[in-house]
RONU-512163 format. One record per residue (C-alpha): x, y, z. Coordinates in steps of 0.001 Angstrom, whole numbers, padded with zeros to 6 digits, always signed. Example, Ala and Ser with C-alpha at 12.3 -4.5 7.8 and 13.67 -1.06 7.14 Angstrom:
+012300-004500+007800 +013670-001060+007140 
//
This chain:
+023633-004305+009099 +021301-006754+010740 +018960-008527+008320 +015828-010585+008778 +016148-014344+008432 +014197-015401+005342 +012522-018801+005255 +010869-019870+002001 +007231-020927+002315 +004853-020434-000619 +001235-021378-001223 -000976-021271-004296 -004655-021650-005073 -005773-022145-008649 -009093-022215-010489 -010088-021859-014162 -010069-018293-015496 -013034-017184-017584 -014194-013840-018920 -017531-012064-019117 -019561-015201-019229 -022444-017001-017552 -025636-015490-016103 -025154-013539-012915 -025906-014724-009426 -026730-012288-006645 -023387-012346-004815 -019652-012715-005374 -018116-016160-005573 -014551-016558-004344 -011983-019173-003491 -011522-020023+000160 -008872-017884+001891 -005372-019214+001465 -003716-020406+004653 -000832-022811+005174 +001168-022982+008375 +003613-021501+009086 +002800-018625+006716 +001418-016356+009460 -000935-014569+007061 -004157-015504+005257 -004817-013995+001819 -008162-013541+000072 -009431-011581-002942 -012495-009555-001917 -014786-006903-003420 -016254-003840-001749 -019629-004404-003420 -021688-007447-004382 -021574-006600-008100 -019632-004573-010664 -021315-001565-012265 -020363-000778-015902 -018738+002583-016564 -017916+003210-012900 -014918+002737-010651 -015391-000391-008572 -013126-001568-005757 -011639-004968-005108 -008730-005727-002819 -006262-008154-001353 -007347-009000+002182 -004473-009998+004459 -005171-011397+007909 -001913-011381+009849 -001183-013377+012944 -000409-011158+015968 +003045-009502+015791 +003488-010303+012064 +003357-007730+009258 +003616-007296+005492 +004954-004251+003634 +004070-000894+002076 +005278+000322-001351 +008492+001459+000394 +009177-001305+002935 +011909+000610+004793 +015213-000850+005965 +014274-004378+004923 +011373-006253+003381 +009518-006306+000052 +006332-004559-000992 +003332-006789-001667 +002948-007265-005427 -000202-008027-007443 -000277-009347-011024 -003749-009412-012559 -005458-011512-015204 -008770-009899-016119 -011100-009901-019155 -010651-007325-021894 -013650-005358-020605 -011973-004811-017234 -008969-002695-016254 -007276-003183-012871 -005400-000187-011499 -002504+000047-009063 -002873-000585-005346 -004268+002496-003572 -001832+002094-000687 -003272+003084+002708 -000867+004933+004972 +001200+002237+006704 +002365+001620+010250 +005965+002116+011330 +007651-000989+012797 +010966-001174+014635 +012638-004583+014793 +016167-004930+016116 +017127-001355+015233 +015617-001561+011732 +012638+000561+010708 +010007-000814+008366 +006651+000339+006984 +003679-001940+006473 +000515-003509+007802 -000623-005813+010580 -003963-007180+011769 -006859-007677+009348 -006465-005248+006422 -007286-004805+002759 -005129-003310+000010 -007698-001672-002308 -007430-001777-006103 -009687+000257-008438 -011406-001762-011136 -012873-000067-014213 -015518-002030-016118 -016354-001049-019685 -019555+000977-020046 -020908-001564-022558 -020352-004612-020320 -023485-006738-020511 -025782-006662-017507 -026397-010159-016145 -023021-011617-017080 -020200-012346-014655 -016621-011088-014471 -014052-013646-013371 -010927-012109-011844 -007582-013694-011045 -004607-012177-009257 -001210-013565-008362 -000250-012070-005020 +003275-012134-003611 +004158-010890-000151 +006794-011063+002541 +005498-011551+006070 +007841-010792+008957 +008159-010733+012709 +011887-011088+013373 +012262-013812+010749 +010602-013340+007334 +008710-015715+005058 +007741-015063+001425 +004261-016133+000363 +002536-016498-002969 -001026-017312-004003 -003247-017174-007067 -006648-015900-005931 -009976-015900-007789 -013147-013868-007542 -016314-013985-009654 -018657-010979-009641 -021930-010284-011448 -022383-007223-013663 -025364-005133-012577 -026836-001642-012944 -026150-000961-009251 -024498-002719-006332 -024756-002910-002562 -021801-002754-000203 -020698-006197+000941 -021269-006102+004697 -018593-008768+005291 -015787-006412+004242 -017389-002962+004659 -015252-002041+007679 -012017-003096+005972 -012619-000976+002863 -013869+001973+004927 -010699+001880+007015 -008447+001515+003951 -010096+004387+002080 -009900+006617+005157 -006162+005906+005450 -005515+006670+001770 -003347+009809+001556 -005112+012820+000043 -003221+015547-001755 -002035+018280+000594 -002337+021819-000780 +001170+022736+000337 +004335+023904-001371 +007922+023399-000332 +011274+021921-001206 +013737+019258-000148 +017388+020123+000369 +020459+018023+001120 +022318+019589+004035 +025362+017587+005094 +024157+014221+006348 +020519+015385+006513 +017647+015772+004077 +015553+018753+005153 +012026+019189+003788 +010246+022514+004278 +006469+022725+003776 +004341+025852+003788 +000694+026614+003130 -002693+026721+004791 -003937+024265+007431 -000590+022782+008333 -001088+020205+011103 +000407+020345+014577 +004018+019139+014390 +003712+017166+017639 +001180+014718+016178 +002984+013901+012921 +005031+011213+011278 +006332+011389+007696 +007431+008743+005207 +009210+009014+001858 +007936+006949-001088 +011323+006721-002826 +013806+004212-001451 +017424+004871-000422 +017043+008644-000174 +016575+009058+003577 +017094+006859+006601 +013946+005204+007889 +013950+006323+011519 +011234+008864+012316 +012190+012406+011217 +012460+015390+013500 +009482+017654+012808 +008941+021189+014091 +006989+024290+013149 +008683+027581+012278 +006859+030739+011154 +003896+028976+009474 +006126+026276+008045 +006736+022635+008839 +010368+021557+008800 +011028+017819+008533 +014599+016649+009053 +015554+013131+007956 +018892+011381+008200 +020355+010924+004717 +020449+007323+003514 +023942+005867+003484 +023108+004487+000017 +022143+007813-001554 +024261+008504-004645 +021985+010904-006553 +018986+012807-005311 +015704+012443-007196 +014223+015376-009090 +011296+015422-006677 +010575+013880-003310 +007211+012222-002623 +006106+012371+001003 +003251+010943+003023 +002559+013051+006115 +000572+011118+008732 -001410+012715+011539 -002662+010586+014440 -002534+006851+015068 -004625+003755+014482 -008024+003838+012726 -008287+007621+013117 -005173+008547+011135 -005301+011252+008496 -002666+011091+005758 -001690+013662+003145 +000564+013269+000136 +002810+016032-001137 +005498+016199-003810 +008289+018768-003512 +011262+019538-005764 +014763+018604-004644 +017079+021624-004516 +020162+019621-005485 +020763+016768-007935 +023961+014991-006943 +025873+013755-003897 +029208+012095-003387 +029300+008411-004246 +028590+005720-001666 +028680+001952-001916 +025616+000411-003526 +023083-001397-001392 +024059-005037-000995 
//
């Protein structure tokens, strides 16, 4: 199978890490965006608002500005690639959640299918600040970000990014990144109120969904969160008696089916996409053995 050429190129930015500390200023303070040719992507830690509010969910995120024709990866990267990974260092009064992955794009490169992001995007992360955090102090955040950026060749990147935010009773949206967070939140899959099942049928994995407000089959794409269950080419999707039937090629590396299958069903393209998440049980639990993924 054709693979991407991987060239090692890493960058790092460092600054002292503090906790809930000095008096607050009126705006976030951050390191300059990381950029080092030929990385093909600029990384920056950004916040949706100009302050953190105690006892509420706040949003920060990894901003990635890709050069044209380059992309990084979703939680399931597809045929090749690696998902972007974040490792946080935060004060005890702060809890960083997992990336709220926006629905990704589908890329085809040399017969391989991948899922990820291009352009100027943000990967949002929820941040919970303790209800008793002191107003007027600052929260200093640090994250180690690792990514793989690809066109036809691929380059791994790495950076330690810093962001300092005041703690306040309320906060305004940061106009510099408003559009990025709005787009990312809009592309976040919402739970679909559908039922169904997945079934292994020969060399195909067939998913049947039923319920109210099923979208038009002609406008859909669908991705699977789990790796090495289905092939990554677009599935065949058609409607049948108030059901959606999604037919995927079975992955050549599938040795045992998962208990459930997690899907993201995507309607539309570009900024106007609408994504739904749905989890269905798998009707079978074992398949004949295949060679492991190299």
